[in-house]
N, CA, C, O and CB atoms as a CASP TS submission, in Angstrom:
PFRMAT TS
TARGET T0000
AUTHOR 0000-0000-0000
METHOD Language model
MODEL 1
PARENT N/A
ATOM      1  N   UNK     1      82.801 137.193  69.552  1.00  0.00           N
ATOM      2  CA  UNK     1      83.234 135.843  69.243  1.00  0.00           C
ATOM      3  C   UNK     1      83.374 135.030  70.527  1.00  0.00           C
ATOM      4  O   UNK     1      82.932 133.884  70.609  1.00  0.00           O
ATOM      5  CB  UNK     1      84.560 135.863  68.467  1.00  0.00           C
ATOM      6  N   UNK     2      83.999 135.651  71.527  1.00  0.00           N
ATOM      7  CA  UNK     2      84.208 134.978  72.805  1.00  0.00           C
ATOM      8  C   UNK     2      82.869 134.636  73.453  1.00  0.00           C
ATOM      9  O   UNK     2      82.711 133.571  74.049  1.00  0.00           O
ATOM     10  CB  UNK     2      85.049 135.856  73.745  1.00  0.00           C
ATOM     11  N   UNK     3      81.903 135.558  73.331  1.00  0.00           N
ATOM     12  CA  UNK     3      80.577 135.348  73.908  1.00  0.00           C
ATOM     13  C   UNK     3      79.874 134.162  73.234  1.00  0.00           C
ATOM     14  O   UNK     3      79.214 133.368  73.905  1.00  0.00           O
ATOM     15  CB  UNK     3      79.722 136.626  73.769  1.00  0.00           C
ATOM     16  N   UNK     4      80.016 134.045  71.908  1.00  0.00           N
ATOM     17  CA  UNK     4      79.393 132.938  71.176  1.00  0.00           C
ATOM     18  C   UNK     4      79.963 131.596  71.617  1.00  0.00           C
ATOM     19  O   UNK     4      79.221 130.627  71.781  1.00  0.00           O
ATOM     20  CB  UNK     4      79.588 133.118  69.669  1.00  0.00           C
ATOM     21  N   UNK     5      81.275 131.539  71.807  1.00  0.00           N
ATOM     22  CA  UNK     5      81.888 130.284  72.251  1.00  0.00           C
ATOM     23  C   UNK     5      81.424 129.903  73.649  1.00  0.00           C
ATOM     24  O   UNK     5      81.161 128.732  73.923  1.00  0.00           O
ATOM     25  CB  UNK     5      83.411 130.398  72.223  1.00  0.00           C
ATOM     26  N   UNK     6      81.324 130.892  74.531  1.00  0.00           N
ATOM     27  CA  UNK     6      80.837 130.613  75.884  1.00  0.00           C
ATOM     28  C   UNK     6      79.383 130.152  75.855  1.00  0.00           C
ATOM     29  O   UNK     6      78.994 129.243  76.589  1.00  0.00           O
ATOM     30  CB  UNK     6      80.979 131.858  76.775  1.00  0.00           C
ATOM     31  N   UNK     7      78.591 130.786  75.004  1.00  0.00           N
ATOM     32  CA  UNK     7      77.189 130.403  74.877  1.00  0.00           C
ATOM     33  C   UNK     7      77.064 128.982  74.330  1.00  0.00           C
ATOM     34  O   UNK     7      76.257 128.190  74.817  1.00  0.00           O
ATOM     35  CB  UNK     7      76.444 131.391  73.966  1.00  0.00           C
ATOM     36  N   UNK     8      77.861 128.669  73.326  1.00  0.00           N
ATOM     37  CA  UNK     8      77.858 127.321  72.759  1.00  0.00           C
ATOM     38  C   UNK     8      78.301 126.296  73.791  1.00  0.00           C
ATOM     39  O   UNK     8      77.720 125.215  73.892  1.00  0.00           O
ATOM     40  CB  UNK     8      78.766 127.254  71.529  1.00  0.00           C
ATOM     41  N   UNK     9      79.330 126.638  74.555  1.00  0.00           N
ATOM     42  CA  UNK     9      79.809 125.735  75.595  1.00  0.00           C
ATOM     43  C   UNK     9      78.734 125.510  76.658  1.00  0.00           C
ATOM     44  O   UNK     9      78.531 124.383  77.109  1.00  0.00           O
ATOM     45  CB  UNK     9      81.085 126.292  76.240  1.00  0.00           C
ATOM     46  N   UNK    10      78.060 126.559  77.049  1.00  0.00           N
ATOM     47  CA  UNK    10      77.011 126.445  78.071  1.00  0.00           C
ATOM     48  C   UNK    10      75.850 125.599  77.568  1.00  0.00           C
ATOM     49  O   UNK    10      75.333 124.759  78.304  1.00  0.00           O
ATOM     50  CB  UNK    10      76.506 127.838  78.485  1.00  0.00           C
ATOM     51  N   UNK    11      75.434 125.810  76.324  1.00  0.00           N
ATOM     52  CA  UNK    11      74.334 125.009  75.773  1.00  0.00           C
ATOM     53  C   UNK    11      74.732 123.546  75.618  1.00  0.00           C
ATOM     54  O   UNK    11      73.938 122.647  75.896  1.00  0.00           O
ATOM     55  CB  UNK    11      73.892 125.572  74.420  1.00  0.00           C
ATOM     56  N   UNK    12      75.961 123.313  75.176  1.00  0.00           N
ATOM     57  CA  UNK    12      76.440 121.942  75.029  1.00  0.00           C
ATOM     58  C   UNK    12      76.498 121.244  76.374  1.00  0.00           C
ATOM     59  O   UNK    12      76.070 120.097  76.504  1.00  0.00           O
ATOM     60  CB  UNK    12      77.816 121.920  74.367  1.00  0.00           C
ATOM     61  N   UNK    13      77.023 121.928  77.369  1.00  0.00           N
ATOM     62  CA  UNK    13      77.107 121.353  78.716  1.00  0.00           C
ATOM     63  C   UNK    13      75.711 121.045  79.264  1.00  0.00           C
ATOM     64  O   UNK    13      75.494 119.995  79.868  1.00  0.00           O
ATOM     65  CB  UNK    13      77.852 122.315  79.668  1.00  0.00           C
ATOM     66  N   UNK    14      74.770 121.965  79.049  1.00  0.00           N
ATOM     67  CA  UNK    14      73.398 121.759  79.530  1.00  0.00           C
ATOM     68  C   UNK    14      72.752 120.565  78.827  1.00  0.00           C
ATOM     69  O   UNK    14      72.047 119.775  79.456  1.00  0.00           O
ATOM     70  CB  UNK    14      72.548 123.029  79.307  1.00  0.00           C
ATOM     71  N   UNK    15      72.993 120.440  77.530  1.00  0.00           N
ATOM     72  CA  UNK    15      72.418 119.330  76.779  1.00  0.00           C
ATOM     73  C   UNK    15      73.008 117.993  77.235  1.00  0.00           C
ATOM     74  O   UNK    15      72.275 117.018  77.399  1.00  0.00           O
ATOM     75  CB  UNK    15      72.654 119.528  75.277  1.00  0.00           C
ATOM     76  N   UNK    16      74.307 117.945  77.438  1.00  0.00           N
ATOM     77  CA  UNK    16      74.955 116.710  77.890  1.00  0.00           C
ATOM     78  C   UNK    16      74.498 116.351  79.293  1.00  0.00           C
ATOM     79  O   UNK    16      74.225 115.185  79.577  1.00  0.00           O
ATOM     80  CB  UNK    16      76.484 116.853  77.852  1.00  0.00           C
ATOM     81  N   UNK    17      74.412 117.338  80.168  1.00  0.00           N
ATOM     82  CA  UNK    17      73.949 117.091  81.537  1.00  0.00           C
ATOM     83  C   UNK    17      72.520 116.570  81.536  1.00  0.00           C
ATOM     84  O   UNK    17      72.197 115.631  82.265  1.00  0.00           O
ATOM     85  CB  UNK    17      74.044 118.372  82.381  1.00  0.00           C
ATOM     86  N   UNK    18      71.670 117.172  80.727  1.00  0.00           N
ATOM     87  CA  UNK    18      70.278 116.712  80.633  1.00  0.00           C
ATOM     88  C   UNK    18      70.221 115.277  80.120  1.00  0.00           C
ATOM     89  O   UNK    18      69.458 114.459  80.635  1.00  0.00           O
ATOM     90  CB  UNK    18      69.459 117.639  79.709  1.00  0.00           C
ATOM     91  N   UNK    19      71.019 114.976  79.118  1.00  0.00           N
ATOM     92  CA  UNK    19      71.036 113.627  78.547  1.00  0.00           C
ATOM     93  C   UNK    19      71.516 112.598  79.572  1.00  0.00           C
ATOM     94  O   UNK    19      70.967 111.499  79.653  1.00  0.00           O
ATOM     95  CB  UNK    19      71.934 113.587  77.300  1.00  0.00           C
ATOM     96  N   UNK    20      72.523 112.947  80.343  1.00  0.00           N
ATOM     97  CA  UNK    20      73.084 111.999  81.308  1.00  0.00           C
ATOM     98  C   UNK    20      72.198 111.801  82.529  1.00  0.00           C
ATOM     99  O   UNK    20      72.251 110.749  83.166  1.00  0.00           O
ATOM    100  CB  UNK    20      74.446 112.465  81.752  1.00  0.00           C
ATOM    101  N   UNK    21      71.386 112.795  82.863  1.00  0.00           N
ATOM    102  CA  UNK    21      70.557 112.689  84.063  1.00  0.00           C
ATOM    103  C   UNK    21      69.155 112.171  83.787  1.00  0.00           C
ATOM    104  O   UNK    21      68.425 111.860  84.728  1.00  0.00           O
ATOM    105  CB  UNK    21      70.464 114.024  84.730  1.00  0.00           C
ATOM    106  N   UNK    22      68.759 112.068  82.523  1.00  0.00           N
ATOM    107  CA  UNK    22      67.431 111.542  82.208  1.00  0.00           C
ATOM    108  C   UNK    22      67.402 110.038  82.463  1.00  0.00           C
ATOM    109  O   UNK    22      68.357 109.333  82.136  1.00  0.00           O
ATOM    110  CB  UNK    22      67.047 111.854  80.737  1.00  0.00           C
ATOM    111  N   UNK    23      66.318 109.549  83.042  1.00  0.00           N
ATOM    112  CA  UNK    23      66.209 108.099  83.222  1.00  0.00           C
ATOM    113  C   UNK    23      66.046 107.410  81.872  1.00  0.00           C
ATOM    114  O   UNK    23      65.465 107.965  80.939  1.00  0.00           O
ATOM    115  CB  UNK    23      65.024 107.751  84.148  1.00  0.00           C
ATOM    116  N   UNK    24      66.561 106.210  81.791  1.00  0.00           N
ATOM    117  CA  UNK    24      66.458 105.435  80.557  1.00  0.00           C
ATOM    118  C   UNK    24      65.021 104.942  80.420  1.00  0.00           C
ATOM    119  O   UNK    24      64.472 104.342  81.344  1.00  0.00           O
ATOM    120  CB  UNK    24      67.470 104.237  80.549  1.00  0.00           C
ATOM    121  N   UNK    25      64.427 105.195  79.279  1.00  0.00           N
ATOM    122  CA  UNK    25      63.022 104.866  79.064  1.00  0.00           C
ATOM    123  C   UNK    25      62.816 103.392  78.718  1.00  0.00           C
ATOM    124  O   UNK    25      61.903 102.760  79.251  1.00  0.00           O
ATOM    125  CB  UNK    25      62.454 105.733  77.961  1.00  0.00           C
ATOM    126  N   UNK    26      63.636 102.842  77.848  1.00  0.00           N
ATOM    127  CA  UNK    26      63.431 101.481  77.353  1.00  0.00           C
ATOM    128  C   UNK    26      64.354 100.528  78.095  1.00  0.00           C
ATOM    129  O   UNK    26      65.575 100.628  77.980  1.00  0.00           O
ATOM    130  CB  UNK    26      63.680 101.402  75.825  1.00  0.00           C
ATOM    131  N   UNK    27      63.784  99.614  78.848  1.00  0.00           N
ATOM    132  CA  UNK    27      64.592  98.679  79.628  1.00  0.00           C
ATOM    133  C   UNK    27      64.311  97.244  79.204  1.00  0.00           C
ATOM    134  O   UNK    27      64.083  96.385  80.055  1.00  0.00           O
ATOM    135  CB  UNK    27      64.319  98.851  81.129  1.00  0.00           C
ATOM    136  N   UNK    28      64.324  96.975  77.917  1.00  0.00           N
ATOM    137  CA  UNK    28      64.113  95.608  77.461  1.00  0.00           C
ATOM    138  C   UNK    28      62.881  95.485  76.583  1.00  0.00           C
ATOM    139  O   UNK    28      62.201  96.464  76.274  1.00  0.00           O
ATOM    140  CB  UNK    28      63.994  94.678  78.642  1.00  0.00           C
ATOM    141  N   UNK    29      62.622  94.257  76.199  1.00  0.00           N
ATOM    142  CA  UNK    29      61.518  93.987  75.292  1.00  0.00           C
ATOM    143  C   UNK    29      60.180  94.079  76.015  1.00  0.00           C
ATOM    144  O   UNK    29      60.058  93.714  77.184  1.00  0.00           O
ATOM    145  CB  UNK    29      61.679  92.612  74.656  1.00  0.00           C
ATOM    146  N   UNK    30      59.196  94.569  75.303  1.00  0.00           N
ATOM    147  CA  UNK    30      57.856  94.672  75.874  1.00  0.00           C
ATOM    148  C   UNK    30      57.083  93.394  75.582  1.00  0.00           C
ATOM    149  O   UNK    30      57.542  92.546  74.816  1.00  0.00           O
ATOM    150  CB  UNK    30      57.104  95.906  75.313  1.00  0.00           C
ATOM    151  N   UNK    31      55.932  93.261  76.180  1.00  0.00           N
ATOM    152  CA  UNK    31      55.087  92.087  75.970  1.00  0.00           C
ATOM    153  C   UNK    31      54.683  91.978  74.507  1.00  0.00           C
ATOM    154  O   UNK    31      54.518  90.874  73.987  1.00  0.00           O
ATOM    155  CB  UNK    31      53.837  92.150  76.865  1.00  0.00           C
ATOM    156  N   UNK    32      54.522  93.122  73.840  1.00  0.00           N
ATOM    157  CA  UNK    32      54.152  93.116  72.431  1.00  0.00           C
ATOM    158  C   UNK    32      55.262  92.508  71.579  1.00  0.00           C
ATOM    159  O   UNK    32      54.987  91.754  70.646  1.00  0.00           O
ATOM    160  CB  UNK    32      53.837  94.535  71.957  1.00  0.00           C
ATOM    161  N   UNK    33      56.499  92.829  71.892  1.00  0.00           N
ATOM    162  CA  UNK    33      57.624  92.259  71.140  1.00  0.00           C
ATOM    163  C   UNK    33      57.734  90.756  71.369  1.00  0.00           C
ATOM    164  O   UNK    33      58.000  90.006  70.430  1.00  0.00           O
ATOM    165  CB  UNK    33      58.939  92.948  71.537  1.00  0.00           C
ATOM    166  N   UNK    34      57.533  90.308  72.606  1.00  0.00           N
ATOM    167  CA  UNK    34      57.552  88.871  72.877  1.00  0.00           C
ATOM    168  C   UNK    34      56.417  88.163  72.139  1.00  0.00           C
ATOM    169  O   UNK    34      56.614  87.077  71.593  1.00  0.00           O
ATOM    170  CB  UNK    34      57.447  88.609  74.388  1.00  0.00           C
ATOM    171  N   UNK    35      55.240  88.767  72.120  1.00  0.00           N
ATOM    172  CA  UNK    35      54.106  88.172  71.413  1.00  0.00           C
ATOM    173  C   UNK    35      54.393  88.073  69.917  1.00  0.00           C
ATOM    174  O   UNK    35      54.034  87.081  69.283  1.00  0.00           O
ATOM    175  CB  UNK    35      52.828  88.995  71.655  1.00  0.00           C
ATOM    176  N   UNK    36      55.029  89.080  69.355  1.00  0.00           N
ATOM    177  CA  UNK    36      55.362  89.053  67.931  1.00  0.00           C
ATOM    178  C   UNK    36      56.335  87.924  67.619  1.00  0.00           C
ATOM    179  O   UNK    36      56.203  87.266  66.587  1.00  0.00           O
ATOM    180  CB  UNK    36      55.956  90.395  67.494  1.00  0.00           C
ATOM    181  N   UNK    37      57.299  87.693  68.483  1.00  0.00           N
ATOM    182  CA  UNK    37      58.255  86.600  68.276  1.00  0.00           C
ATOM    183  C   UNK    37      57.540  85.255  68.355  1.00  0.00           C
ATOM    184  O   UNK    37      57.809  84.363  67.550  1.00  0.00           O
ATOM    185  CB  UNK    37      59.396  86.663  69.321  1.00  0.00           C
ATOM    186  N   UNK    38      56.633  85.103  69.315  1.00  0.00           N
ATOM    187  CA  UNK    38      55.896  83.844  69.459  1.00  0.00           C
ATOM    188  C   UNK    38      55.035  83.584  68.224  1.00  0.00           C
ATOM    189  O   UNK    38      54.986  82.458  67.729  1.00  0.00           O
ATOM    190  CB  UNK    38      55.015  83.874  70.729  1.00  0.00           C
ATOM    191  N   UNK    39      54.361  84.610  67.729  1.00  0.00           N
ATOM    192  CA  UNK    39      53.532  84.456  66.533  1.00  0.00           C
ATOM    193  C   UNK    39      54.398  84.101  65.331  1.00  0.00           C
ATOM    194  O   UNK    39      54.007  83.261  64.520  1.00  0.00           O
ATOM    195  CB  UNK    39      52.733  85.745  66.253  1.00  0.00           C
ATOM    196  N   UNK    40      55.548  84.714  65.204  1.00  0.00           N
ATOM    197  CA  UNK    40      56.453  84.420  64.096  1.00  0.00           C
ATOM    198  C   UNK    40      56.939  82.979  64.144  1.00  0.00           C
ATOM    199  O   UNK    40      56.936  82.290  63.124  1.00  0.00           O
ATOM    200  CB  UNK    40      57.642  85.371  64.118  1.00  0.00           C
ATOM    201  N   UNK    41      57.354  82.519  65.314  1.00  0.00           N
ATOM    202  CA  UNK    41      57.826  81.136  65.459  1.00  0.00           C
ATOM    203  C   UNK    41      56.695  80.161  65.160  1.00  0.00           C
ATOM    204  O   UNK    41      56.910  79.150  64.490  1.00  0.00           O
ATOM    205  CB  UNK    41      58.381  80.891  66.882  1.00  0.00           C
ATOM    206  N   UNK    42      55.496  80.453  65.649  1.00  0.00           N
ATOM    207  CA  UNK    42      54.354  79.580  65.377  1.00  0.00           C
ATOM    208  C   UNK    42      54.047  79.537  63.882  1.00  0.00           C
ATOM    209  O   UNK    42      53.726  78.476  63.347  1.00  0.00           O
ATOM    210  CB  UNK    42      53.118  80.055  66.158  1.00  0.00           C
ATOM    211  N   UNK    43      54.142  80.662  63.218  1.00  0.00           N
ATOM    212  CA  UNK    43      53.904  80.702  61.775  1.00  0.00           C
ATOM    213  C   UNK    43      54.912  79.876  60.997  1.00  0.00           C
ATOM    214  O   UNK    43      54.547  79.174  60.054  1.00  0.00           O
ATOM    215  CB  UNK    43      53.938  82.127  61.286  1.00  0.00           C
ATOM    216  N   UNK    44      56.164  79.954  61.382  1.00  0.00           N
ATOM    217  CA  UNK    44      57.199  79.149  60.721  1.00  0.00           C
ATOM    218  C   UNK    44      56.955  77.667  60.977  1.00  0.00           C
ATOM    219  O   UNK    44      57.099  76.850  60.067  1.00  0.00           O
ATOM    220  CB  UNK    44      58.608  79.555  61.215  1.00  0.00           C
ATOM    221  N   UNK    45      56.588  77.310  62.210  1.00  0.00           N
ATOM    222  CA  UNK    45      56.323  75.906  62.535  1.00  0.00           C
ATOM    223  C   UNK    45      55.150  75.371  61.723  1.00  0.00           C
ATOM    224  O   UNK    45      55.216  74.254  61.209  1.00  0.00           O
ATOM    225  CB  UNK    45      56.040  75.746  64.036  1.00  0.00           C
ATOM    226  N   UNK    46      54.087  76.145  61.601  1.00  0.00           N
ATOM    227  CA  UNK    46      52.926  75.714  60.813  1.00  0.00           C
ATOM    228  C   UNK    46      53.312  75.554  59.349  1.00  0.00           C
ATOM    229  O   UNK    46      52.903  74.591  58.700  1.00  0.00           O
ATOM    230  CB  UNK    46      51.764  76.723  60.951  1.00  0.00           C
ATOM    231  N   UNK    47      54.092  76.486  58.828  1.00  0.00           N
ATOM    232  CA  UNK    47      54.525  76.392  57.428  1.00  0.00           C
ATOM    233  C   UNK    47      55.357  75.138  57.200  1.00  0.00           C
ATOM    234  O   UNK    47      55.180  74.457  56.190  1.00  0.00           O
ATOM    235  CB  UNK    47      55.331  77.638  57.027  1.00  0.00           C
ATOM    236  N   UNK    48      56.257  74.826  58.117  1.00  0.00           N
ATOM    237  CA  UNK    48      57.082  73.623  57.973  1.00  0.00           C
ATOM    238  C   UNK    48      56.237  72.362  58.061  1.00  0.00           C
ATOM    239  O   UNK    48      56.486  71.396  57.339  1.00  0.00           O
ATOM    240  CB  UNK    48      58.175  73.593  59.041  1.00  0.00           C
ATOM    241  N   UNK    49      55.251  72.362  58.931  1.00  0.00           N
ATOM    242  CA  UNK    49      54.365  71.199  59.030  1.00  0.00           C
ATOM    243  C   UNK    49      53.521  71.040  57.771  1.00  0.00           C
ATOM    244  O   UNK    49      53.309  69.918  57.311  1.00  0.00           O
ATOM    245  CB  UNK    49      53.454  71.322  60.258  1.00  0.00           C
ATOM    246  N   UNK    50      53.044  72.132  57.213  1.00  0.00           N
ATOM    247  CA  UNK    50      52.242  72.071  55.990  1.00  0.00           C
ATOM    248  C   UNK    50      53.066  71.587  54.801  1.00  0.00           C
ATOM    249  O   UNK    50      52.551  70.894  53.923  1.00  0.00           O
ATOM    250  CB  UNK    50      51.646  73.441  55.683  1.00  0.00           C
ATOM    251  N   UNK    51      54.320  71.946  54.776  1.00  0.00           N
ATOM    252  CA  UNK    51      55.201  71.515  53.687  1.00  0.00           C
ATOM    253  C   UNK    51      55.744  70.107  53.907  1.00  0.00           C
ATOM    254  O   UNK    51      56.457  69.575  53.056  1.00  0.00           O
ATOM    255  CB  UNK    51      56.357  72.488  53.536  1.00  0.00           C
ATOM    256  N   UNK    52      55.414  69.513  55.025  1.00  0.00           N
ATOM    257  CA  UNK    52      55.842  68.162  55.396  1.00  0.00           C
ATOM    258  C   UNK    52      57.362  68.032  55.395  1.00  0.00           C
ATOM    259  O   UNK    52      57.909  67.001  55.003  1.00  0.00           O
ATOM    260  CB  UNK    52      55.234  67.136  54.444  1.00  0.00           C
ATOM    261  N   UNK    53      58.020  69.071  55.831  1.00  0.00           N
ATOM    262  CA  UNK    53      59.480  69.065  55.905  1.00  0.00           C
ATOM    263  C   UNK    53      59.955  68.018  56.900  1.00  0.00           C
ATOM    264  O   UNK    53      60.945  67.327  56.660  1.00  0.00           O
ATOM    265  CB  UNK    53      60.011  70.454  56.297  1.00  0.00           C
ATOM    266  N   UNK    54      59.245  67.903  58.022  1.00  0.00           N
ATOM    267  CA  UNK    54      59.673  66.963  59.050  1.00  0.00           C
ATOM    268  C   UNK    54      59.531  65.519  58.581  1.00  0.00           C
ATOM    269  O   UNK    54      60.382  64.681  58.881  1.00  0.00           O
ATOM    270  CB  UNK    54      58.872  67.177  60.327  1.00  0.00           C
ATOM    271  N   UNK    55      58.446  65.220  57.835  1.00  0.00           N
ATOM    272  CA  UNK    55      58.265  63.866  57.309  1.00  0.00           C
ATOM    273  C   UNK    55      59.389  63.510  56.344  1.00  0.00           C
ATOM    274  O   UNK    55      59.941  62.411  56.402  1.00  0.00           O
ATOM    275  CB  UNK    55      56.902  63.735  56.608  1.00  0.00           C
ATOM    276  N   UNK    56      59.721  64.436  55.464  1.00  0.00           N
ATOM    277  CA  UNK    56      60.802  64.196  54.510  1.00  0.00           C
ATOM    278  C   UNK    56      62.130  64.010  55.234  1.00  0.00           C
ATOM    279  O   UNK    56      62.938  63.166  54.846  1.00  0.00           O
ATOM    280  CB  UNK    56      60.902  65.354  53.508  1.00  0.00           C
ATOM    281  N   UNK    57      62.354  64.780  56.266  1.00  0.00           N
ATOM    282  CA  UNK    57      63.590  64.682  57.032  1.00  0.00           C
ATOM    283  C   UNK    57      63.689  63.331  57.724  1.00  0.00           C
ATOM    284  O   UNK    57      64.740  62.691  57.696  1.00  0.00           O
ATOM    285  CB  UNK    57      63.675  65.810  58.059  1.00  0.00           C
ATOM    286  N   UNK    58      62.604  62.900  58.343  1.00  0.00           N
ATOM    287  CA  UNK    58      62.598  61.609  59.036  1.00  0.00           C
ATOM    288  C   UNK    58      62.817  60.482  58.040  1.00  0.00           C
ATOM    289  O   UNK    58      63.591  59.564  58.312  1.00  0.00           O
ATOM    290  CB  UNK    58      61.271  61.400  59.799  1.00  0.00           C
ATOM    291  N   UNK    59      62.156  60.532  56.899  1.00  0.00           N
ATOM    292  CA  UNK    59      62.325  59.487  55.884  1.00  0.00           C
ATOM    293  C   UNK    59      63.764  59.434  55.378  1.00  0.00           C
ATOM    294  O   UNK    59      64.326  58.351  55.214  1.00  0.00           O
ATOM    295  CB  UNK    59      61.367  59.724  54.711  1.00  0.00           C
ATOM    296  N   UNK    60      64.351  60.582  55.133  1.00  0.00           N
ATOM    297  CA  UNK    60      65.738  60.629  54.662  1.00  0.00           C
ATOM    298  C   UNK    60      66.685  60.066  55.711  1.00  0.00           C
ATOM    299  O   UNK    60      67.586  59.295  55.381  1.00  0.00           O
ATOM    300  CB  UNK    60      66.140  62.068  54.309  1.00  0.00           C
ATOM    301  N   UNK    61      66.493  60.440  56.966  1.00  0.00           N
ATOM    302  CA  UNK    61      67.354  59.917  58.035  1.00  0.00           C
ATOM    303  C   UNK    61      67.198  58.408  58.184  1.00  0.00           C
ATOM    304  O   UNK    61      68.186  57.700  58.382  1.00  0.00           O
ATOM    305  CB  UNK    61      67.033  60.607  59.365  1.00  0.00           C
ATOM    306  N   UNK    62      65.974  57.913  58.091  1.00  0.00           N
ATOM    307  CA  UNK    62      65.760  56.465  58.184  1.00  0.00           C
ATOM    308  C   UNK    62      66.471  55.735  57.050  1.00  0.00           C
ATOM    309  O   UNK    62      67.078  54.687  57.272  1.00  0.00           O
ATOM    310  CB  UNK    62      64.257  56.140  58.160  1.00  0.00           C
ATOM    311  N   UNK    63      66.401  56.275  55.848  1.00  0.00           N
ATOM    312  CA  UNK    63      67.073  55.650  54.709  1.00  0.00           C
ATOM    313  C   UNK    63      68.587  55.615  54.915  1.00  0.00           C
ATOM    314  O   UNK    63      69.228  54.599  54.649  1.00  0.00           O
ATOM    315  CB  UNK    63      66.734  56.398  53.412  1.00  0.00           C
ATOM    316  N   UNK    64      69.152  56.713  55.382  1.00  0.00           N
ATOM    317  CA  UNK    64      70.605  56.768  55.591  1.00  0.00           C
ATOM    318  C   UNK    64      71.041  55.798  56.687  1.00  0.00           C
ATOM    319  O   UNK    64      72.065  55.129  56.549  1.00  0.00           O
ATOM    320  CB  UNK    64      71.042  58.198  55.952  1.00  0.00           C
ATOM    321  N   UNK    65      70.285  55.719  57.756  1.00  0.00           N
ATOM    322  CA  UNK    65      70.625  54.788  58.839  1.00  0.00           C
ATOM    323  C   UNK    65      70.525  53.355  58.339  1.00  0.00           C
ATOM    324  O   UNK    65      71.387  52.532  58.643  1.00  0.00           O
ATOM    325  CB  UNK    65      69.696  54.998  60.064  1.00  0.00           C
ATOM    326  N   UNK    66      69.485  53.050  57.577  1.00  0.00           N
ATOM    327  CA  UNK    66      69.346  51.700  57.018  1.00  0.00           C
ATOM    328  C   UNK    66      70.512  51.361  56.096  1.00  0.00           C
ATOM    329  O   UNK    66      71.018  50.239  56.121  1.00  0.00           O
ATOM    330  CB  UNK    66      68.022  51.570  56.255  1.00  0.00           C
ATOM    331  N   UNK    67      70.942  52.328  55.278  1.00  0.00           N
ATOM    332  CA  UNK    67      72.085  52.104  54.391  1.00  0.00           C
ATOM    333  C   UNK    67      73.352  51.836  55.194  1.00  0.00           C
ATOM    334  O   UNK    67      74.116  50.928  54.866  1.00  0.00           O
ATOM    335  CB  UNK    67      72.292  53.310  53.465  1.00  0.00           C
ATOM    336  N   UNK    68      73.579  52.622  56.241  1.00  0.00           N
ATOM    337  CA  UNK    68      74.770  52.426  57.075  1.00  0.00           C
ATOM    338  C   UNK    68      74.742  51.072  57.771  1.00  0.00           C
ATOM    339  O   UNK    68      75.764  50.389  57.844  1.00  0.00           O
ATOM    340  CB  UNK    68      74.884  53.544  58.114  1.00  0.00           C
ATOM    341  N   UNK    69      73.592  50.683  58.279  1.00  0.00           N
ATOM    342  CA  UNK    69      73.482  49.390  58.959  1.00  0.00           C
ATOM    343  C   UNK    69      73.667  48.238  57.979  1.00  0.00           C
ATOM    344  O   UNK    69      74.237  47.208  58.336  1.00  0.00           O
ATOM    345  CB  UNK    69      72.124  49.267  59.662  1.00  0.00           C
ATOM    346  N   UNK    70      73.192  48.403  56.750  1.00  0.00           N
ATOM    347  CA  UNK    70      73.358  47.360  55.738  1.00  0.00           C
ATOM    348  C   UNK    70      74.831  47.206  55.363  1.00  0.00           C
ATOM    349  O   UNK    70      75.301  46.091  55.137  1.00  0.00           O
ATOM    350  CB  UNK    70      72.518  47.683  54.485  1.00  0.00           C
ATOM    351  N   UNK    71      75.556  48.315  55.296  1.00  0.00           N
ATOM    352  CA  UNK    71      76.981  48.262  54.969  1.00  0.00           C
ATOM    353  C   UNK    71      77.788  47.629  56.094  1.00  0.00           C
ATOM    354  O   UNK    71      78.774  46.937  55.840  1.00  0.00           O
ATOM    355  CB  UNK    71      77.509  49.662  54.676  1.00  0.00           C
ATOM    356  N   UNK    72      77.373  47.863  57.342  1.00  0.00           N
ATOM    357  CA  UNK    72      78.127  47.366  58.489  1.00  0.00           C
ATOM    358  C   UNK    72      77.888  45.880  58.749  1.00  0.00           C
ATOM    359  O   UNK    72      78.759  45.204  59.296  1.00  0.00           O
ATOM    360  CB  UNK    72      77.766  48.162  59.723  1.00  0.00           C
ATOM    361  N   UNK    73      76.776  45.388  58.382  1.00  0.00           N
ATOM    362  CA  UNK    73      76.564  44.020  58.803  1.00  0.00           C
ATOM    363  C   UNK    73      75.761  43.223  57.921  1.00  0.00           C
ATOM    364  O   UNK    73      75.525  42.047  58.194  1.00  0.00           O
ATOM    365  CB  UNK    73      75.980  43.979  60.062  1.00  0.00           C
TER
END
């Protein structure tokens, strides 16, 4: 029993030491991840332009500003 505990302790210590001394492999986003984000943002922008969301937004804002200006003066 004592031998098993010592063996387990030795293996655990070796595993922890190996884990702590290994260099970290991943140090941030790769070029592929950045490219994927750019493609995603471009896709969303194209979809919004196709749906004319910006035109509707501008028209709504113009109407609200005109209403406020009409009320004020």
